[in-house]
C-alpha positions as CSV (number, residue, x, y, z in Angstrom):
1,X,-53.4,-9.7,-50.1
2,X,-49.9,-10.5,-51.6
3,X,-47.8,-12.9,-49.6
4,X,-44.4,-11.8,-51.2
5,X,-41.2,-13.1,-49.5
6,X,-38.9,-10.4,-50.8
7,X,-36.6,-8.5,-49.5
8,X,-38.5,-5.7,-49.3
9,X,-41.4,-7.6,-47.6
10,X,-40.6,-10.3,-45.3
11,X,-43.4,-11.9,-44.4
12,X,-43.6,-13.3,-40.6
13,X,-40.9,-11.3,-39.8
14,X,-42.5,-9.7,-36.6
15,X,-43.2,-6.3,-38.6
16,X,-46.2,-4.3,-37.7
17,X,-46.9,-0.3,-37.1
18,X,-44.0,1.0,-35.4
19,X,-45.2,3.1,-31.9
20,X,-46.1,6.6,-32.4
21,X,-43.3,8.6,-30.7
22,X,-43.6,12.0,-29.2
23,X,-41.4,15.0,-30.5
24,X,-39.4,14.3,-27.6
25,X,-39.1,10.6,-28.1
26,X,-38.1,11.1,-31.9
27,X,-35.3,14.1,-30.4
28,X,-34.0,11.0,-27.9
29,X,-35.4,12.7,-24.7
30,X,-38.0,10.0,-24.3
31,X,-38.9,8.5,-20.7
32,X,-35.8,6.8,-20.5
33,X,-33.5,9.3,-20.8
34,X,-35.1,11.2,-18.0
35,X,-34.5,8.4,-15.8
36,X,-30.8,8.3,-17.1
37,X,-30.0,11.9,-16.3
38,X,-32.0,10.8,-12.6
39,X,-29.8,8.5,-11.9
40,X,-26.5,10.3,-12.9
41,X,-28.0,13.5,-10.8
42,X,-28.3,11.1,-7.8
43,X,-24.0,9.7,-8.8
44,X,-23.4,13.0,-9.3
45,X,-24.3,14.2,-5.6
46,X,-23.1,11.0,-3.6
47,X,-19.8,12.1,-5.3
48,X,-20.0,15.5,-4.3
49,X,-21.1,14.4,-0.6
50,X,-18.2,12.2,-0.8
51,X,-15.9,14.9,-1.7
52,X,-16.9,17.3,0.7
53,X,-16.7,14.8,3.6
54,X,-13.4,13.6,2.5
55,X,-12.4,17.5,2.4
56,X,-13.6,18.3,5.7
57,X,-12.1,15.7,7.3
58,X,-8.7,16.5,5.9
59,X,-9.1,20.0,6.8
60,X,-10.0,18.9,10.8
61,X,-7.0,16.9,10.6
62,X,-4.8,20.4,9.3
63,X,-6.0,22.4,11.6
64,X,-5.3,20.9,14.9
65,X,-1.4,20.8,13.8
66,X,-1.2,24.6,12.5
67,X,-2.3,25.3,15.9
68,X,0.1,23.3,17.8
69,X,3.1,24.9,15.3
70,X,1.7,28.5,16.0
């Protein structure tokens, strides 16, 4: 076995074998991305809920004014 320390074979640099990646992980669809998607979906759902509540409050505030003007 050779103990070469040239640029192509850095000894002691923490090399080792690479982890076997699944096809999904090679396409950047690994478990970390699934968690990111779930987090994004949660944030979107929260945003939509807040927007609906705001729209309902605005609609509720406009409704009495419209009946007073009639």
